[in-house]
VOBA-1610 file (N, C-alpha, C; in pm, whole numbers, padded with zeros to 5 digits, always signed):
BEGIN
Met+00477-00288+01101Met+00591-00373+01081Met+00619-00385+00932Tyr+00745-00390+00902Tyr+00787-00412+00764Tyr+00801-00562+00740Phe+00795-00603+00617Phe+00813-00743+00579Phe+00963-00770+00566Ile+01031-00767+00681Ile+01174-00793+00688Ile+01198-00889+00805Gly+01311-00958+00801Gly+01340-01062+00898Gly+01321-01021+01043Lys+01382-00910+01083Lys+01376-00872+01225Lys+01234-00838+01268Asp+01153-00781+01182Asp+01015-00750+01216Asp+00926-00875+01217Met+00966-00978+01142Met+00884-01099+01136Met+00886-01176+01267Asp+00996-01169+01343Asp+00997-01230+01476Asp+00889-01167+01563Gln+00882-01036+01560Gln+00781-00963+01636Gln+00641-00994+01581Phe+00628-01001+01450Phe+00499-01032+01388Phe+00446-01167+01435Ile+00531-01268+01437Ile+00490-01402+01479Ile+00444-01400+01624Gln+00516-01328+01708Gln+00481-01321+01851Gln+00351-01243+01874Gln+00325-01143+01791Gln+00211-01054+01813Gln+00103-01067+01706Lys+00099-01181+01641Lys+00010-01198+01526Lys-00136-01166+01558Asp-00180-01191+01681Asp-00319-01162+01718Asp-00351-01014+01713Tyr-00250-00930+01726Tyr-00270-00785+01730Tyr-00248-00718+01594Val-00176-00786+01507Val-00147-00732+01374Val-00257-00783+01281Asp-00364-00705+01272Asp-00482-00751+01199Asp-00497-00689+01061Thr-00400-00605+01022Thr-00414-00529+00898Thr-00288-00543+00812Ala-00310-00567+00684Ala-00199-00570+00588Ala-00216-00453+00491Ile-00105-00392+00457Ile-00103-00288+00354Ile-00023-00342+00237Val-00086-00339+00120Val-00024-00392-00002Val-00010-00279-00104Pro+00111-00228-00125Pro+00131-00131-00233Pro+00128-00204-00368Leu+00053-00152-00462Leu+00043-00209-00597Leu+00108-00113-00694Leu+00209-00160-00766Leu+00290-00072-00848Leu+00305-00122-00991Glu+00250-00045-01084Glu+00270-00078-01225Glu+00410-00037-01266Val+00482-00130-01328Val+00617-00102-01377Val+00609-00082-01527Asp+00643+00037-01571Asp+00643+00072-01713Asp+00785+00117-01747Leu+00856+00036-01821Leu+00995+00067-01853Leu+01012+00132-01990Ser+00901+00170-02053Ser+00911+00239-02182Ser+00972+00377-02160Asn+01025+00434-02265Asn+01084+00569-02254Asn+00982+00670-02203Glu+00856+00653-02244Glu+00752+00748-02205Glu+00705+00725-02061Gly+00715+00602-02013Gly+00654+00568-01885Gly+00747+00547-01767Val+00876+00533-01793Val+00967+00495-01686Val+00977+00600-01575Lys+00980+00727-01609Lys+00989+00832-01507Lys+00860+00837-01424Arg+00747+00825-01491Arg+00619+00825-01420Arg+00610+00705-01326Ser+00652+00590-01375Ser+00647+00468-01296Ser+00741+00477-01175Ala+00860+00527-01197Ala+00956+00543-01086Ala+00907+00646-00985Gly+00847+00753-01035Gly+00791+00855-00945Gly+00677+00800-00861Ala+00593+00718-00923Ala+00483+00655-00850Ala+00537+00562-00742Ser+00643+00491-00775Ser+00706+00402-00677Ser+00759+00481-00558Glu+00830+00588-00586Glu+00886+00671-00479Glu+00774+00728-00390Tyr+00669+00776-00452Tyr+00556+00832-00379Tyr+00488+00726-00292Leu+00457+00610-00350Leu+00389+00504-00276Leu+00474+00455-00159Gln+00603+00438-00183Gln+00689+00389-00076Gln+00704+00492+00036Ser+00706+00619+00002Ser+00712+00723+00105Ser+00584+00724+00188Leu+00470+00716+00121Leu+00342+00719+00192Leu+00322+00595+00279Thr+00354+00479+00226Thr+00334+00357+00305Thr+00431+00351+00422Ala+00550+00408+00408Ala+00642+00415+00522Ala+00584+00501+00634Leu+00517+00610+00598Leu+00451+00693+00699Leu+00336+00617+00766Leu+00261+00541+00688Leu+00153+00460+00745Leu+00208+00357+00842Glu+00318+00294+00804Glu+00379+00193+00891Glu+00423+00257+01021Lys+00482+00373+01013Lys+00528+00444+01132Lys+00409+00481+01222Gln+00302+00526+01161Gln+00182+00567+01235Gln+00116+00450+01308Phe+00114+00333+01243Phe+00039+00220+01297Phe+00127+00100+01331Lys+00252+00123+01361Lys+00344+00013+01394Lys+00282-00072+01505Gly+00285-00202+01488Gly+00226-00291+01585Gly+00085-00335+01549Arg+00023-00264+01458Arg-00112-00301+01414Arg-00112-00348+01269Ile-00018-00298+01190Ile-00017-00331+01046Ile+00111-00404+01007Leu+00099-00477+00898Leu+00215-00535+00831Leu+00219-00470+00693Leu+00328-00401+00666Leu+00348-00339+00535Leu+00422-00438+00446Leu+00352-00488+00347Leu+00413-00582+00253Leu+00498-00508+00151Pro+00593-00578+00089Pro+00670-00511-00017Pro+00578-00480-00134Pro+00614-00380-00214Pro+00529-00346-00329Pro+00512-00466-00424Ile+00389-00488-00465Ile+00361-00588-00567Ile+00378-00517-00700Ser+00482-00555-00772Ser+00513-00491-00901Ser+00460-00579-01014Tyr+00405-00516-01113Tyr+00347-00589-01225Tyr+00362-00506-01352Ala+00358-00575-01465Ala+00370-00509-01595Ala+00238-00443-01635Lys+00246-00349-01729Lys+00126-00280-01777Lys+00019-00377-01823Lys+00061-00484-01889Lys-00034-00579-01947Lys-00074-00690-01850Ala-00034-00682-01726Ala-00063-00788-01628Ala-00213-00806-01608Asp-00250-00927-01575Asp-00389-00960-01545Asp-00417-00921-01400Arg-00472-00804-01382Arg-00496-00752-01247Arg-00597-00837-01170Glu-00695-00892-01240Glu-00794-00980-01175Glu-00725-01100-01113Arg-00633-01161-01186Arg-00561-01278-01136Arg-00476-01240-01016Ile-00404-01129-01027Ile-00321-01081-00916Ile-00409-01056-00794Ala-00523-00992-00815Ala-00615-00961-00705Ala-00663-01088-00637Asp-00704-01186-00715Asp-00755-01311-00658Asp-00647-01383-00577Glu-00525-01388-00630Glu-00416-01455-00559Glu-00381-01382-00429Leu-00374-01250-00435Leu-00343-01172-00315Leu-00453-01188-00210Arg-00577-01173-00251Arg-00689-01184-00158Arg-00688-01319-00087Gln-00668-01425-00164Gln-00668-01560-00107Gln-00552-01577-00008Glu-00434-01535-00046Glu-00316-01549+00041Glu-00335-01472+00172Leu-00386-01351+00163Leu-00401-01268+00282Leu-00516-01316+00371Glu-00621-01371+00311Glu-00729-01431+00389Glu-00677-01551+00467Glu-00601-01637+00398Glu-00547-01757+00462Glu-00450-01720+00574Ala-00383-01607+00561Ala-00289-01562+00665Ala-00362-01505+00786Gly-00492-01481+00774Gly-00571-01438+00888Gly-00587-01288+00906Phe-00552-01209+00806Phe-00569-01064+00819Phe-00717-01029+00813Lys-00762-00950+00910Lys-00901-00906+00913Lys-00924-00789+00817His-00820-00709+00798His-00831-00591+00714His-00711-00587+00619Val-00740-00557+00493Val-00633-00544+00393Val-00662-00417+00313Phe-00559-00336+00299Phe-00568-00214+00220Phe-00469-00224+00105Tyr-00515-00191-00014Tyr-00432-00191-00133Tyr-00414-00046-00174Leu-00290+00002-00177Leu-00262+00139-00217Leu-00197+00138-00355Thr-00247+00223-00443Thr-00195+00225-00579Thr-00214+00362-00643Thr-00134+00388-00743Thr-00152+00507-00826Thr-00208+00468-00963Asp-00237+00339-00980Asp-00288+00284-01106Asp-00441+00279-01100Val-00505+00367-01174Val-00651+00380-01170Val-00722+00251-01214Ala-00657+00165-01289Ala-00720+00041-01336Ala-00763-00049-01221Trp-00700-00038-01107Trp-00738-00122-00992Trp-00877-00088-00939Arg-00926+00029-00968Arg-01058+00069-00917Arg-01170-00014-00980Thr-01141-00082-01089Thr-01242-00164-01157Thr-01241-00309-01110Ile-01151-00344-01021Ile-01141-00482-00972Ile-01240-00501-00858Asp-01348-00571-00886Asp-01455-00585-00787Asp-01424-00684-00676Ser-01329-00775-00699Ser-01302-00879-00599Ser-01220-00827-00481Leu-01166-00707-00491Leu-01088-00649-00381Leu-01163-00535-00315Glu-01161-00535-00184Glu-01215-00422-00108Glu-01098-00336-00063Asn-01128-00216-00024Asn-01029-00124+00032Asn-00913-00095-00062Ile-00947-00071-00187Ile-00846-00023-00281Ile-00842+00129-00268Ile-00726+00179-00234Ile-00710+00323-00219Ile-00627+00372-00337Trp-00696+00441-00428Trp-00626+00498-00543Trp-00586+00641-00509Leu-00462+00671-00537Leu-00408+00805-00513Leu-00334+00851-00637Pro-00357+00972-00680Pro-00275+01023-00791Pro-00132+01042-00742Ala-00037+00996-00819Ala+00103+01009-00779Ala+00144+01155-00782Ile+00196+01201-00673Ile+00247+01338-00665Ile+00397+01330-00692Pro+00446+01405-00790Pro+00590+01400-00818Pro+00670+01467-00706Ile+00735+01385-00624Ile+00809+01437-00508Ile+00959+01442-00532Glu+00999+01398-00649Glu+01141+01384-00683Glu+01222+01511-00660His+01171+01625-00701His+01249+01749-00695His+01212+01839-00577Met+01133+01788-00485Met+01095+01869-00369Met+01207+01869-00266Asp+01226+01984-00200Asp+01322+01981-00089Asp+01257+01901+00025Gln+01340+01852+00115Gln+01294+01757+00216Gln+01181+01812+00304Lys+01190+01938+00342Lys+01088+01997+00429Lys+00952+02002+00359Phe+00951+02047+00234Phe+00826+02054+00158Phe+00773+01914+00130Arg+00862+01824+00097Arg+00824+01685+00070Arg+00757+01623+00194Asn+00817+01644+00311Asn+00759+01592+00434Asn+00620+01649+00457Ser+00604+01778+00430Ser+00475+01844+00447Ser+00371+01785+00352Val+00408+01764+00228Val+00316+01706+00129Val+00277+01564+00169Met+00375+01486+00212Met+00346+01347+00249Met+00261+01339+00376Glu+00285+01428+00470Glu+00201+01432+00591Glu+00057+01468+00555Asp+00040+01559+00459Asp-00093+01595+00412Asp-00162+01475+00346Gln-00088+01401+00266Gln-00143+01281+00204Gln-00184+01180+00310Leu-00100+01165+00411Leu-00130+01073+00521Leu-00261+01112+00590Arg-00279+01240+00616Arg-00402+01288+00681Arg-00526+01256+00597Gln-00512+01252+00466Gln-00626+01220+00380Gln-00659+01071+00383Val-00559+00987+00404Val-00577+00843+00400Val-00621+00786+00536Leu-00575+00846+00644Leu-00602+00793+00778Leu-00750+00764+00806Pro-00842+00854+00769Pro-00983+00825+00797Pro-01034+00697+00730Leu-00977+00658+00618Leu-01018+00535+00551Leu-00983+00414+00636Phe-00868+00421+00703Phe-00827+00312+00792Phe-00916+00307+00915Thr-00935+00419+00980Thr-01014+00420+01103Thr-01160+00382+01076Lys-01212+00421+00962Lys-01349+00382+00925Lys-01360+00230+00911Glu-01263+00169+00845Glu-01263+00024+00827Glu-01249-00047+00962Trp-01162+00002+01046Trp-01138-00063+01175Trp-01257-00053+01270Thr-01338+00051+01256Thr-01451+00069+01347Thr-01582+00013+01290Lys-01575-00040+01169Lys-01692-00099+01105Lys-01733-00226+01182Pro-01863-00244+01208Pro-01907-00367+01275Pro-01872-00489+01190Ser-01828-00594+01255Ser-01787-00716+01183Ser-01903-00789+01121
//
C-alpha cells in the first residue's frame, strides 16, 4: 500500500495484516555537483520501492521518501522514525537508501544500502530488466526478516 488517501482506508481495515513498513531515505543535495546524483538516486529508489510495493501489496506500507539535507543529523532522524513506527505497531521496518552514511546508524535495523544505478537514460525495457534484477537481490532480505523467530 502507498501512503495515499485511498490506500489508507484499506490500511486501517487491514492493519493486522500490514506488518511491514518500507521507508526510503533520500539525501537531497542541491549543489551543482550533487543535484544530478541526488535526483538520480531519488528516481532509482522510487522505482525500486514501487516494485516492492507491487510485489507485497497488502503486507507492506510504502511510506513517502524521507528527504534530508547532507548535513542532517541522521541519528536524530533515525530515532524519531524508529519511535514513530514502533508506536504505529509495525513488526518489521526496512529502510532503503543510497546514502552509505546510514550504515553507521546502530539504532536502526534493516537498513538496506544500495548503490544508485543511473536509470535516467535507459530505454524502458532495459530499465525494467535492471530494476527487476535489483528487486531479486532485495527480496531475500525481506523473506529472511519475516521468517525470523520473534
